[in-house]
N, C-alpha and C positions, 0 to 999 in steps of 0.2 A: 159258414158265413153268418153274420149278424144282420138283421134287419134293422134299418134306420128309416124313421118318419121325419121328413124335413119340410118345414113350412117357411114361407118368407114372402117378401114383397119384391116386385120389380122395381128398380130404380126409374126415376123419371126419365132418364136417358134410354133405358132399355125399352120402356113403354112407348117413347116417341119413336124409336126405331121399329117396334113392332107394328105401330100404326101406319108408318110410312111404308115399310115393307113387311106385311104379314108373312109369318112362317111357323112351321110347326116345330117348337123348341124341343120336343121330346127326342128327336134324333140326336140333337147336339148334347143334351144331357146324358143320353144313353152312351155316347162316345166318351163323354167326360168320365163317367164311372167306370167304364171299361179300361180307360187309361190307368186307373188305379186298382185294377183287378176286381172291380166290383160289378154290379148288374143293376140296371134300372128295372124295377117291377112295375111302376106305374107313375104317371105325371098327369096331374090335373091342375086346371085353372080353377080357382075357387073364388067365392064370394066372402065378405066379411072382414075379419082382422088380417088375413093373409091373402096374397094374390094366387099363390100356388102351393101345392102339396106334392111331394115327391116320396115314393116308397122305393127303397133301394137296398141291395145287399152289399156288403163289403166285408172284407177279411178282418178289419179292425177299425178303431176310432181314428187312427192316423190316416188311414186311406180316405176316410169321410172327411176329416179336416183338410186334407190336401185338395180333394175335390172342391170343397166348399171355399177354401182360401182363393182358388182360381176364380170362382164365380165373383166373390166379392171384390178381389183384387182388380178384375176387369170391369167392374162397374155394373154388372148385370142385375144385382140383387142386394137387398138390405134387410134387416130385421129378421135374421134367420134364427129359427128355432129347431133343434134336432132332438129327437126322442129315439132311444133304443126300444125295439119291440120284441117281445118273446111270443112264440106260438103258444097256444094252449097247452100243447104237450111239453114244451119246455117249462112253462109256468108250473104244471103239475109236478115236475121233478123237483123244482125249488120248494115248492109246498110240502112234498114228501120228506125232503132234506130238513126242513124247518121243523116238521112233526117229530123228528127223531131226536131233536135238541131242545125243543120248547119247554120240556119239564126241567131242564137243567139251567135254565137262565131265569134270573129274578129281575124285576123291574127296579129302577132307582128308588130308594127309600124304603124297600121292603127287605126284611131278614129271612 
């Protein structure tokens, strides 16, 4: 499973609904990711550029796109930003693989 970090903003309609009928959206988001064979790891309401931050696992990018398409299509969120995240263990493996090839690669303009 791949880890994804998703940030976004609530739509004005969603914010109006949450003020009129406060609810914990974590359960709804967890069910949404489960529907696409994923798992919600964390859900935060945030300050600043984005209103929320979601950390989730999913089998692939298509599963995340499907989940986010539902959110946007139903009018709940806008301005989504999604980042793939690697654990430090996964990153170490990538750096080790890069180290095995780095002496065979030349930058542009160098012979």
